[in-house]
C-alpha positions as a Python dict, from the first residue, in 0.01 Angstrom:
ca = {
    (1, 'M'): (0, 0, 0),
    (2, 'D'): (357, -181, -170),
    (3, 'S'): (316, -555, -21),
    (4, 'A'): (-42, -556, -133),
    (5, 'R'): (-86, -914, -401),
    (6, 'I'): (-267, -821, -704),
    (7, 'L'): (-398, -1101, -965),
    (8, 'I'): (-439, -967, -1334),
    (9, 'V'): (-689, -1137, -1554),
    (10, 'E'): (-635, -1008, -1907),
    (11, 'D'): (-617, -1201, -2223),
    (12, 'D'): (-431, -947, -2391),
    (13, 'A'): (-37, -1071, -2330),
    (14, 'T'): (112, -787, -2401),
    (15, 'L'): (-151, -568, -2216),
    (16, 'N'): (-77, -809, -1921),
    (17, 'D'): (239, -805, -1931),
    (18, 'Q'): (258, -401, -1921),
    (19, 'L'): (13, -412, -1628),
    (20, 'A'): (249, -614, -1489),
    (21, 'G'): (592, -422, -1496),
    (22, 'L'): (423, -125, -1422),
    (23, 'L'): (266, -248, -1056),
    (24, 'R'): (584, -494, -1005),
    (25, 'N'): (782, -169, -1040),
    (26, 'R'): (566, 23, -764),
    (27, 'G'): (660, -336, -518),
    (28, 'F'): (287, -501, -605),
    (29, 'R'): (340, -849, -591),
    (30, 'I'): (163, -985, -900),
    (31, 'D'): (-10, -1281, -1038),
    (32, 'Q'): (-101, -1311, -1445),
    (33, 'C'): (-381, -1490, -1556),
    (34, 'H'): (-495, -1479, -1936),
    (35, 'D'): (-865, -1676, -1939),
    (36, 'G'): (-1133, -1684, -1737),
    (37, 'H'): (-1158, -2028, -1609),
    (38, 'Q'): (-764, -1985, -1507),
    (39, 'G'): (-833, -1658, -1350),
    (40, 'L'): (-1136, -1758, -1142),
    (41, 'S'): (-936, -2077, -1027),
    (42, 'R'): (-610, -1863, -897),
    (43, 'A'): (-868, -1613, -726),
    (44, 'L'): (-1045, -1892, -501),
    (45, 'E'): (-760, -2070, -442),
    (46, 'G'): (-495, -1778, -348),
    (47, 'A'): (-503, -1457, -160),
    (48, 'F'): (-541, -1171, -314),
    (49, 'D'): (-542, -752, -221),
    (50, 'L'): (-711, -703, -559),
    (51, 'I'): (-831, -863, -895),
    (52, 'L'): (-798, -656, -1205),
    (53, 'L'): (-1031, -841, -1389),
    (54, 'D'): (-1118, -818, -1777),
    (55, 'V'): (-1423, -844, -1899),
    (56, 'L'): (-1395, -955, -2231),
    (57, 'L'): (-1212, -1310, -2149),
    (58, 'P'): (-1184, -1648, -2308),
    (59, 'R'): (-1349, -1945, -2153),
    (60, 'I'): (-1541, -1767, -1914),
    (61, 'D'): (-1607, -1374, -1925),
    (62, 'G'): (-1505, -1139, -1669),
    (63, 'F'): (-1880, -1100, -1547),
    (64, 'S'): (-1891, -1469, -1515),
    (65, 'V'): (-1608, -1482, -1328),
    (66, 'L'): (-1701, -1194, -1067),
    (67, 'N'): (-2052, -1379, -1037),
    (68, 'R'): (-1882, -1673, -915),
    (69, 'L'): (-1601, -1530, -721),
    (70, 'R'): (-1868, -1340, -509),
    (71, 'K'): (-2018, -1641, -404),
    (72, 'E'): (-1731, -1734, -217),
    (73, 'R'): (-1490, -1411, -181),
    (74, 'Q'): (-1487, -1108, -94),
    (75, 'T'): (-1180, -987, -272),
    (76, 'P'): (-1189, -629, -432),
    (77, 'V'): (-1219, -654, -820),
    (78, 'M'): (-1165, -362, -1066),
    (79, 'M'): (-1330, -439, -1388),
    (80, 'L'): (-1144, -365, -1711),
    (81, 'T'): (-1347, -241, -1991),
    (82, 'A'): (-1389, -88, -2291),
    (83, 'C'): (-1410, 268, -2308),
    (84, 'G'): (-1819, 415, -2277),
    (85, 'A'): (-1930, 106, -2212),
    (86, 'E'): (-2153, 192, -1984),
    (87, 'E'): (-2377, -115, -1992),
    (88, 'E'): (-2070, -333, -1894),
    (89, 'R'): (-2006, -95, -1583),
    (90, 'I'): (-2320, -136, -1488),
    (91, 'E'): (-2350, -497, -1522),
    (92, 'G'): (-1990, -491, -1322),
    (93, 'Y'): (-2123, -294, -1042),
    (94, 'S'): (-2448, -500, -979),
    (95, 'K'): (-2271, -840, -974),
    (96, 'G'): (-2023, -677, -695),
    (97, 'A'): (-1717, -481, -911),
    (98, 'D'): (-1563, -229, -699),
    (99, 'D'): (-1433, -47, -961),
    (100, 'Y'): (-1387, 12, -1326),
    (101, 'M'): (-1130, 150, -1562),
    (102, 'P'): (-1181, 205, -1942),
    (103, 'K'): (-950, 91, -2192),
    (104, 'P'): (-701, 256, -2293),
    (105, 'F'): (-570, 342, -1934),
    (106, 'N'): (-408, 617, -1790),
    (107, 'F'): (-142, 457, -1615),
    (108, 'T'): (-134, 685, -1313),
    (109, 'E'): (-477, 696, -1276),
    (110, 'M'): (-465, 357, -1232),
    (111, 'L'): (-255, 369, -989),
    (112, 'L'): (-408, 642, -780),
    (113, 'R'): (-724, 423, -809),
    (114, 'I'): (-555, 122, -711),
    (115, 'D'): (-460, 323, -386),
    (116, 'A'): (-734, 458, -290),
    (117, 'L'): (-901, 76, -325),
    (118, 'L'): (-661, -34, -110),
    (119, 'R'): (-655, 196, 93),
    (120, 'R'): (-1037, 172, 142),
    (121, 'T'): (-1058, -217, 170),
    (122, 'R'): (-740, -237, 479),
    (123, 'K'): (-923, 24, 638),
    (124, 'A'): (-1278, -175, 610),
    (125, 'I'): (-1053, -485, 720),
    (126, 'E'): (-877, -357, 995),
    (127, 'K'): (-1189, -193, 1137),
    (128, 'T'): (-997, 9, 1349),
    (129, 'S'): (-1202, -63, 1632),
    (130, 'A'): (-1285, 310, 1645),
    (131, 'S'): (-1608, 335, 1826),
    (132, 'R'): (-1544, 739, 1780),
    (133, 'L'): (-1469, 951, 1487),
    (134, 'T'): (-1371, 1337, 1508),
    (135, 'L'): (-1309, 1545, 1218),
    (136, 'D'): (-1276, 1937, 1375),
    (137, 'M'): (-1595, 2034, 1493),
    (138, 'L'): (-1765, 1682, 1366),
    (139, 'T'): (-1803, 1404, 1658),
    (140, 'L'): (-2014, 1076, 1603),
    (141, 'T'): (-2015, 787, 1824),
    (142, 'R'): (-2103, 452, 1722),
    (143, 'S'): (-2236, 258, 2000),
    (144, 'S'): (-2515, 537, 2013),
    (145, 'Q'): (-2480, 683, 1675),
    (146, 'A'): (-2476, 996, 1806),
    (147, 'V'): (-2386, 1276, 1600),
    (148, 'S'): (-2278, 1654, 1695),
    (149, 'Y'): (-2132, 1933, 1559),
    (150, 'G'): (-1980, 2165, 1786),
    (151, 'D'): (-2201, 2212, 2087),
    (152, 'T'): (-2543, 2096, 1833),
    (153, 'A'): (-2668, 1762, 1853),
    (154, 'V'): (-2751, 1617, 1520),
    (155, 'S'): (-3042, 1378, 1457),
    (156, 'L'): (-2979, 1114, 1181),
    (157, 'T'): (-3145, 781, 1093),
    (158, 'P'): (-2960, 454, 1107),
    (159, 'I'): (-2870, 466, 725),
    (160, 'Q'): (-2784, 860, 738),
    (161, 'F'): (-2546, 788, 1024),
    (162, 'R'): (-2416, 515, 833),
    (163, 'L'): (-2340, 717, 548),
    (164, 'L'): (-2169, 980, 730),
    (165, 'W'): (-1936, 771, 906),
    (166, 'V'): (-1835, 553, 588),
    (167, 'L'): (-1781, 949, 436),
    (168, 'A'): (-1608, 1062, 749),
    (169, 'E'): (-1398, 738, 818),
    (170, 'N'): (-1261, 821, 437),
    (171, 'A'): (-1253, 1184, 442),
    (172, 'D'): (-1107, 1370, 142),
    (173, 'E'): (-1142, 1033, -75),
    (174, 'V'): (-1441, 1039, -316),
    (175, 'L'): (-1639, 703, -275),
    (176, 'S'): (-1841, 614, -561),
    (177, 'K'): (-2219, 566, -579),
    (178, 'P'): (-2169, 156, -637),
    (179, 'Y'): (-1982, 107, -336),
    (180, 'L'): (-2177, 314, -86),
    (181, 'Y'): (-2489, 144, -233),
    (182, 'Q'): (-2302, -140, -101),
    (183, 'T'): (-2159, -33, 216),
    (184, 'V'): (-2427, 148, 305),
    (185, 'L'): (-2741, 61, 146),
    (186, 'K'): (-2678, -302, 132),
    (187, 'R'): (-2778, -354, -225),
    (188, 'T'): (-2673, -299, -586),
    (189, 'F'): (-2635, -12, -753),
    (190, 'S'): (-2884, 133, -991),
    (191, 'R'): (-2868, 420, -1191),
    (192, 'Y'): (-3218, 490, -1171),
    (193, 'D'): (-3260, 496, -780),
    (194, 'R'): (-3240, 811, -632),
    (195, 'A'): (-3248, 657, -271),
    (196, 'L'): (-2839, 737, -232),
    (197, 'D'): (-2914, 1104, -313),
    (198, 'M'): (-3180, 1171, -79),
    (199, 'H'): (-3017, 1050, 223),
    (200, 'L'): (-2695, 1295, 160),
    (201, 'S'): (-2913, 1540, 64),
    (202, 'R'): (-3097, 1532, 420),
    (203, 'V'): (-2747, 1449, 606),
    (204, 'R'): (-2612, 1758, 464),
    (205, 'R'): (-2947, 1975, 532),
    (206, 'K'): (-2874, 1858, 872),
    (207, 'L'): (-2526, 1927, 945),
    (208, 'M'): (-2576, 2237, 776),
    (209, 'D'): (-2856, 2352, 1017),
    (210, 'A'): (-2601, 2276, 1266),
    (211, 'G'): (-2346, 2547, 1140),
    (212, 'M'): (-2133, 2310, 919),
    (213, 'D'): (-2007, 2446, 571),
    (214, 'P'): (-2212, 2261, 290),
    (215, 'E'): (-1878, 2265, 58),
    (216, 'R'): (-1744, 1973, 315),
    (217, 'L'): (-1998, 1714, 206),
    (218, 'A'): (-1946, 1761, -158),
    (219, 'T'): (-2113, 1572, -463),
    (220, 'I'): (-1835, 1525, -698),
    (221, 'H'): (-2072, 1522, -1077),
    (222, 'G'): (-2001, 1153, -1236),
    (223, 'K'): (-1782, 997, -953),
    (224, 'G'): (-1948, 1028, -640),
    (225, 'Y'): (-1905, 1200, -285),
    (226, 'R'): (-1665, 1355, -77),
    (227, 'F'): (-1654, 1430, 312),
    (228, 'S'): (-1368, 1640, 356),
}
C-alpha cells in the first residue's frame, strides 16, 4: 500500500496540505490540485491509484469532474463531502464514486478506509486468476459457478454467485452497497432499490440450509455487508 500514488483535489489549501502531509508520512506518493479543472486534467494525464475529490471546487465542481473522469478512467475515487450531506453522497455514488468521507475528517478512519479501498482495488486489478475460493467449509468454483458448504451443494443464480464470490474474495471487509451495486448488479446505487438486499437474503438462507452460521454473512447497519 505504501507505494500507492494519490491525487488530492481540494480547494482548501490548509486541508489539502494537512492531507498531503498525513499521507506522505504513511509513505504514499502525493499530487495536489486546488480546483476542478486542474484536478480533472491531472487525473486524466497521470496514473493514480486513488483520487481524493472534494465536492465544492472552483471552476468545475467535484461531481462534474467525476462524471467526465468516468468516461475515460476507472481510477478509484473517494469523495470529500459536507458532514450529513446525504444527497451529495447519493449523487457521488450514482456518478461512480467508490467511497466518501464527511468533513470534518477523522484522520484515523480516513487512513483505514483508504487502505481498504486500495486493497480491494488491487485485488480486482490483479484478478488473481483464482478459479476457486475456499474459506473453511465453503467452496466456490468460478468456471461452473458451483458452490458447496461441506458436502452439501448450494444452488445459486449467476447474480447470487457473483455476490457471494465478491464478498468471499474480500472476506472480513465491509463492502458498501454502492460498491456491490456497481460490481455485482452492474448498475448505480439507489437507496430505494431493494434488489441487493433480496439477493443477499436468499444467499444467506441457502447457506443456512446447508449448515452455515448465518452470522458469517452479516449486514452492517448503515455501511454494507461482510462475509467472515
